[in-house]
C-alpha positions, 0 to 999 in steps of 0.5 A: 473568455469562458462562461463561468457561473457562480452562486452567491450564498447568503442573504443580499444587502438591504439595498439589493446591490450585488457584486460581480466576480470581475467588478463589471456592471455588465451582468445579467440575472438568471431566472433563479435570481428572483423569487415569485415576488420579483425580489432577489432570493437568498441564493443569487447566481451571477454570470459574467457576460462573455462573447460566446458560450460555444466550445470555450474552456473554463479555468482549469483550477476552478473546473476541477474543484480543488478549492474545497479546503479549509484554506478557502472556507471564506471564499467557499461561503461567499461563492460556490462554483457550479460543477461543470459537467461533461459537455462538448469539446473541440472536435476534429473535422469529420467527427460529430459532437458527442462522439468520444474516442476510446483513446480519450475515455479508455485505456490509452489516456495516459497523456490526458490523465497527465493534463488532468492532474496538471489542470490542463488538456481537455476541459469541460464546458459549463452546462445548466444540467450540472449539480451544484458541487465542486466535485467531478464525481460523487462520494458514492461513485468513489466508494464503488470504485474503491470497493471494486479495487478491494475485491479485485486487486487487493484480494488477488494480491493477498492471495499471491502473497499468501502463496509466496509466503507459504512457499518461503516458510514451509521449510520449517514444517518440512524440517519437523516432517523429516527433511533433515533426517532424510537429507542428513542435514546438520543444524548449520546446514539447515540455517544455510538453507534459510540464509541462501534464500535471503541472500538472493532476496536482498541482491534482487530487491532493486527489481521493485522499480520494474513495476514502473517499467514493465506492465504489472500483469506481465511482470507479476505473472512471471514472478508467480510462475517462477516461484511456483515451479521452484518451490515444487522442485524442492520436493525432488531434492536429494542433497543439501546442494540441490536444495540450497540452489533451489532456495537461492533461486526461490529468493530471486523470484519472490524478491521480484514480487513481494517487496514491490506490492505496496508500491503497486497498490499505491497506483490505486489508493490514496495515502490515507487508504494505503495502510488498510490495503497493505495490512490486507496483503501482509496479513496473508503472511500469518494466514499462510503460516497458519494454513501451513501448520494445519496442512502439515499436521494433516499430512504428517498425521495421515501420510503413509504412502511412498512419498515422504511427508516433507516432499509431499508438503513441498509439492502440494504447497508449490503447485497452486502457484503455477496454476494461479500464475495463468489467471493472474495474467488476465486478472492483474490490472496495470493501473486504475485507468486500465482495469477491465472490471471498471466501466468507462466512467469508473476508470475516469473516477479512479484516475481523478480521485488520485489527482491530489496524490499526483499533484503533490508529486513531481512525475505526474503519472509518467511511466518512466523513472526520474533519476533526479528524484532517485538521487534525492531519495537516496539522500533522504534520512527518513528512508534509512530510519524506516529501513532500520525499523524494517531490518529490526522487525525482520529479525523476528519476522524471518525467524519465528515462522521457520523455527516455531514448529521446532521450538514447540517440538522442544517444549515436549509436544509430538511432531503432529501436535507441534504442527497444529499448535503453530496455527492459532498464534498466526490466526490471531496475528492475522486478525490483529494486523487487519484491525491495526491497519484499519485504525491506522488509516482511520486516525491517519497515524503510523508511529503510534501503532508501530511504537505500541506493537514494537513494545508488545512484540518485545514483551512477548519475546521476553515472556518466552525467555523469562518463563523458560529460565524461571521454569514457569512451564511450557504454557507460559512459553506458548502464551508468549508466542501470541504477543510476539507474532502480533507485534512484529506482523503488525509493525511491519505492515505500518512500517511499509505503509509509512515509507510509501506515504512519506514519498511525494512521487512514484519514482521516490516511492519506488526508490524508497521501497527498494531502500527499505527492502535492501537494508531491511532484508538484511535482518533475516541474515541475523534471524535465521541463525538465532535458534541453533540446536545447541540452544534447545530447548529454551532458545533463550538467546534468540528470544532475547535478541528478538526482544532487543530488536523490537525495542530498537524499533520503538525508539526509531519510530519515536525519533522519526515521528519527532523528525517529521513533525518538525518538518511539517511545522516548517512547511506550515510556516513557509505556507503561511508566509506565502499566503500572506503575500498573495491573494490569488484564489488559484494559488491558495487552492493549489496550496491545499494539495501540498504534500505533508508528512504523515506521523 
């Protein structure tokens, strides 16, 4: 039996009696149990007598300190379990104690990680040098790991997504720069160029699950290289058919990357940390659009060489992705335990801090797909509610960036001014997305922010439509672009995060994201046909339709909140019934890690 050490917190009874954790009279008092006067001190450490202290293993549930919960506050006030630091483990013959192989500490510790999450496997021996804490790591250590992930993972993923969105949406700037004139494209043909991208994008959404099957550093690098080459080749298009083929292939390359990024980030972050990080990478979309507008303005204003401005635009914005793909191969980590920029200790902290996420799920970090969970997710109604919200937001998300330069041009501005005026609304939307994601994580609330931004986006579109019909002037139409862009960009950020938050395991998360994108990306099939030339210059129908879809998002979000709140109440009642029927500390501790839906 292992040697477990406890601390008694509080004053002793007047008669000096003490109770052992196992009720035995066979006990011993440690030096800290008495003060200088020989009387019992306020804090008494009790150590049950055992046969041996060498190479014994403590109980795993207590060892990992899962009990720092409200459910066990009474137990915590009575007994505080000492943190058991890393001590000697049973070593194979021929290996000295204290030696630690790379397999147990480094990148090939997937089996050990699973045992940690399950409470089994290699365990730590008690040590007198340990601090009095439940935790296996300090808050400072955890913060250091999260900051490194923010700097090295999120920033890189955001850069890649910015390049992705830049290569996808720059066709709107190319249109104003002369694309349709040089290739003799009609309004209908331009719409089909946009639609062809989203048809293949939808058909290959299933590739999100490949993040679980292929090492991400290989998978992501190939995706980035593919869309970089295809985006650059658009600059040599000579006809409608060559350009539509490249747009369709571009949809395949980007479908393999973008939709799975939130799923990939869930490998590194807790549920309550995910919205901000998703917001950081989604905010790259308005930032990319803002940058594209500024770059298009510069090219249109100063181009006078043999290359047409729209061809130069495709080339300049496509080539960087090819170069970045080379560096992505070595910079993208495959998981928290395989991040080269972390020390050995930080890798362990990065895995252990996610033990509650894994314990709540069912696949325990296996790098495989569990088909039973995929079937369960396919029958889950909340996946389809978030997917419908995503579809509605995508009607606006897909249409405004590619049509806004044209809309502003129809307001009476010159081509170069139209390119420049597209940048400020997206820059403001970029800042709003970051603020929204931060507050959503801080308050652990998703639906309230979706409802607010859905109403804000609807108000923006209605302002554009009404100001045009009532002849309020182009200023009011332009002002309406700001709340519209803020609304749908921010709502999409929280919808994606909400989908991942409310799935228990990696297999379910991957399937949920696939459903979200397969259904949600049908929205652009509508959005890309909302602004035909015959509706110029006001485009009232397109603005009104976008406003209606944003209102639909509001009602869907409210409905899902009520649905999840009812499920949480039902789980609370079941948990209370279980607690009334058991007095086991370990069962109560494990129940603290039970899954709950985020509203």
